[in-house]
LUMZATI-35016 format. One record per atom (N, C-alpha, C): residue in one letter; x, y, z. Coordinates in steps of 0.2 Angstrom, whole numbers, plus 5000, padded with zeros to 4 digits. Example, Ala and Ser with C-alpha at 12.3 -4.5 7.8 and 13.67 -1.06 7.14 Angstrom:
2
A506649725039/A506249785039/A506649845039/S506449895035/S506849955036/S506450005039/
***
This chain:
215
M536055935679/M536455995678/M536955985672/D537056035668/D537456035662/D538156025664/S538455985659/S539255975660/S539556045659/F540156055661/F540556115660/F540656125653/S540756075649/S540956085642/S540256115638/T539656095641/T539056115638/T538956185640/L539056205646/L538956265649/L539456315645/I540056305644/I540556345641/I540256365634/R540056315631/R539756315624/R539156365623/T538656345628/T538056385627/T538056455630/A538456465635/A538556525638/A538856575633/S539356555629/S539756595625/S539456595618/H538856565617/H538556555610/H538456625606/E538156675610/E538056735607/E538656775604/Q539256765609/Q539856795607/Q540156765601/H540056695601/H540356655596/H540056675589/V539356675589/V539056695583/V539256765580/A539356805585/A539556875583/A540156875579/A540656835582/A541356835579/A541256805572/E540856745572/E540856705565/E540456745560/T540056785562/T539656825557/T539856895556/S540456915558/S540656985557/S540756995549/T540657055548/T540657075541/T541257055537/F541857065540/F542457045537/F542456965536/M542256925540/M542256855539/M541756835534/S541156865534/S540656855529/S540956875522/D541256925522/D541556945515/D542056905513/L542456885518/L543056835516/L542756765513/L542356735517/L542056675516/L541556675509/G541356735508/G540856745502/G541256755496/G541956755496/G542356765490/G542356835488/R542156885492/R542156955490/R542756995492/L543256965495/L543856995496/L544456955493/G544956995491/G545556965488/G545956925493/V546456895490/V546956855494/V547356895499/A547456965497/A547757005502/A547457015509/A546757015509/A546457015515/A546556945519/Y546556895515/Y546656825518/Y547356825521/A547856855518/A548556855520/A548556895526/R548256955526/R548256995532/R547956965538/Y547356925537/Y547056885543/Y547556835545/T547856795541/T548356745543/T548956775547/E549156835545/E549656875548/E549456885556/Q548856905556/Q548556925563/Q548556855567/L548356805564/L548356745568/L549056725571/W549556735567/W550256725569/W550356755576/F550156815577/F550256845584/F549856815589/V549256795588/V548856755593/V549156695595/Y549356655590/Y549656585591/Y550356585594/D550756645592/D551356645596/D551256655603/A550756695605/A550556705612/A550356645615/L549956605612/L549656545614/L550156485615/E550656485611/E551156425611/E551756445614/S551956505614/S552656525617/S552556505625/G551956515628/G551856505635/G551656435637/A551556385631/A551256325633/A551756275636/A552356275635/A552856225638/A552856235645/R552856305647/R552856315654/R552256295658/L551656285655/L551056265658/L550956195658/A551356155654/A551256085653/A551256045660/S551556075665/S551556035672/S551056065676/D550656115674/D550156155678/D549556105679/P549256095685/P548756045686/P548056065683/V547956135681/V547356155678/V547456155671/A547956195668/A548056205661/A548456145658/G548856105662/G549256055659/G548956005654/P548355975656/P548055925652/P547855955645/F547856025644/F547656055638/F548256065633/V548856065636/V549456075632/V549556015627/R549356015621/R549455965617/R549855985610/P550455965610/P550855985604/P550555965597/E550155915597/E549855895591/E549355955588/L549155995592/L548756055590/L549156115588/Y549756115590/Y550156175588/Y550156205581/R550056265580/R549856295573/R550456345571/L550856365575/L551356415573/L551756395567/A552056335567/A552456315561/A552056315555/A551456295555/A550956285549/A550856365547/L550756405552/L550556475550/L551156505546/E551756485549/E552356515546/E552456495539/Q552256425537/Q552356405531/Q551856435526/D551256455529/D550756485525/D550956555523/L551256595528/L551456665527/L552056665522/A552456615522/A552956615517/A552756605510/H552156565510/H551856555503/H551456615501/L551156655506/L550756705504/L551156775503/R551656785507/R552056845507/R552756835505/G552956775504/G553656765502/G554156755507/A554756745506/A555256725511/A555356775516/G555256835514/G555456895519/G554756915523/W554356865524/W553656885527/W553756915534/R554256895538/R554356925544/R554456995545/T554857025539/T554957095540/T554357145539/G553857115536/G553257165536/G552757145541/L552857095545/L552357075550/L552157135555/A551457145555/A551257205559/A550557185562/A550557195568/A549857175572/A549457235572/L548757225571/L548257275572/L548257285579/P547957345581/P547957365589/P547457315592/A546957285589/A546557235592/A546857175593/T547357155588/T547757095588/T548257095594/E548557155595/E549057165600/E548657155607/E548057185608/E547657175614/E547557105615/Y547357065610/Y547156995610/Y547756955613/A548256965609/A548856925611/A549156945618/A549057005620/A549357025626/A548856995632/R548256985630/R547756955635/R547956875636/V548056845630/V548256775630/V548956765634/R549456805633/R550056805637/R549956815644/E549556865646/E549356875653/E549056815656/C548556785653/C548256725656/C548856665657/A549256655651/A549756605651/A550156615657/E550356675659/E550856685664/E550556695671/A549956715672/A549656725678/A549056695680/W548656665675/W548056635677/W547956575672/P548156515673/P548156455669/P547456435667/A546956445672/A546256425670/A545956475665/G546156535665/G545956585660/G546256565653/Y546956535653/Y547256515647/Y546856465643/I546456425647/I546056365645/I545556395640/A545256455642/A544656485639/A544956505632/H545556535631/H545856555625/H546056495621/H546256445624/H546456375621/H545856345617/Y545256345621/Y544656315619/Y544356355613/T544356425613/T544056465608/T544456455602/R545056455602/R545456445596/R545556375593/Y545756335597/Y545956265594/Y545256225592/L544756225596/L544156195594/L543856225588/G543856295588/G543656325582/G543956315576/D544656305576/D545056285570/D544856215568/L544756175573/L544556105571/L543856095568/S543456145569/S542756145567/S542656195561/G542456255563/G542356305558/G542956325553/G543556315556/G544156325552/G544156285546/Q543856225546/Q543856185540/Q543456215534/I542956255536/I542556295531/I542956345528/I543356385532/I543756435529/I544256405524/R544556345526/R545056305522/R544756295515/D544156265515/D543856245509/D543656305505/R543456355508/R543256415504/R543956445501/A544456445505/A545156475503/A545356435497/E545356375497/E545556325492/E545156345485/R544556355486/R544156365480/R544156435477/T544256485482/T544256555480/T544956575477/W545456555480/W546156575478/W546556525475/G546256465474/G546656415471/G547256375474/F547156385481/F547756345485/F547656275484/E548256235484/E548256165483/E547856135489/K547456085488/K547056055494/K547456035500/K547356065505/K547756055512/K548456065511/G548656115506/G549356125505/G549556195507/D550056225504/D550356295506/D549756345505/G549756385510/G549256435510/G548656415515/V548556355516/V547956335521/V548256285526/R548856275527/R549156225531/R548956235538/F548756295540/F548556315547/F547956275549/Y547556265544/Y546856225545/Y546956145545/V547556125543/V547656055542/V548056025549/F547655985552/F547955955558/F548155885557/E548755875554/E549055815552/E549055765558/Q549255795564/Q549355745569/Q548655725573/V548155755571/V547455735574/V547055695569/A547155625570/A546855575565/A546155575565/N545855585570/N545055585570/N544855645574/P544655705570/P544455765574/P543855755578/A543355715576/A542755705580/A542955675587/A543355625587/A543555595593/A543955635597/F544455675594/F544855725598/F544355775601/K543855805598/K543455855601/K543055825607/R542855755606/R542555725612/R542955725618/G543655705616/G544055695622/G544255765625/Y544255815621/Y544355885623/Y543755905628/R543155895626/R542655905630/R542655875637/D542855815637/D542955775643/D543555805647/L544055835644/L544555875648/L544255935651/L543755965648/L543456025650/L542956005656/D542655955655/D542155925661/D542555915667/A543255885666/A543655865672/A544055925675/V544055985672/V544456035674/V544456045681/D545056055684/D545156065691/D545056135694/A544356145694/A544156215696/A543456215700/D543356255705/D542656255708/D542156295704/D541556295706/D541056335702/D541256405700/L541456435705/L541656515704/L542156515699/E542656475699/E543256485694/E542956465687/R542556415687/R542256395681/R541856445678/Q541556485682/Q541156545679/Q541656595677/R542156605680/R542656655677/R542956625671/I543056565670/I543256535663/I542756555658/V542156545659/V541656555655/V541656635653/T541756675658/T541756745656/T542356765652/E542956725653/E543556735649/E543456715642/C543056655641/C542856635635/C542456685631/K542056715634/K541656765631/K542056825628/R542556845633/R543056895631/R543456875625/A543656815625/A544056795619/A543656805613/F543056785613/F542656795606/F542556865605/A542556905610/A542456985609/A543157005606/L543656985608/L544357005606/L544356985599/N544156925597/N544156905590/N543756955586/T543156965588/T542657005584/T542957075583/E543357105588/E543657175587/E544157165582/M544557115582/M545057105577/M544757095570/F544257065569/F543857065563/F543557135561/R543357175566/R543157235564/R543657285561/E544257275564/E544857315562/E545057295555/L545057225554/L545257195547/L544657225542/G544057225544/G543557245540/G543657325538/A543857365542/A544057435541/A544557435536/E545057395536/E545657395532/E545457365525/F544957325525/F544757295518/F544057305517/P543857375516/P543057385515/P542957365508/L542357335507/L542057325500/L541857385497/T542157395491/T541957465487/T541257455484/A540857495486/A540157495483/A540057495476/
***
């Protein structure tokens, strides 16, 4: 029988691929969009991580979600450094969430407040993605827009407190396998994981509409 970490990865694979291969992300990684599109994407991430991390401290003692609350993963401060670099010191005044981003952040908050097991699904899709595919985005951003390697503009993707990402991801999968939930609850977590990827995809769709490639 497959472990839960394997189940959650394979069951959400289709949704994961749909998010990764969205037109906006393909155009961004292909160097076909300007730095303004990258900045707008970074801005959307701020809303999602604000939702993820503002509720984290309250979940630290939760038997289900608690083991996943790892301050070394927190991204909000790094995002704020990147936004200050991309948008200037007054970046907060122009901060605006797309409707899809608002829906995404609201769902994360809802899980953090009322369903800790569901929070795990969002935690997994975001942080493990940042440690993996996020590194491709960092590399492309550095090369496309000339950001300093692992410096301002791409700090979101730099996990300074995670010395060995591969080992960390192995440990994270162990946490998933040990999650305190029965089979029915685990299936609900998998369903929420699919929903998280779908929310990401919708955010990308709206970003793509805002930054269409001119033919």
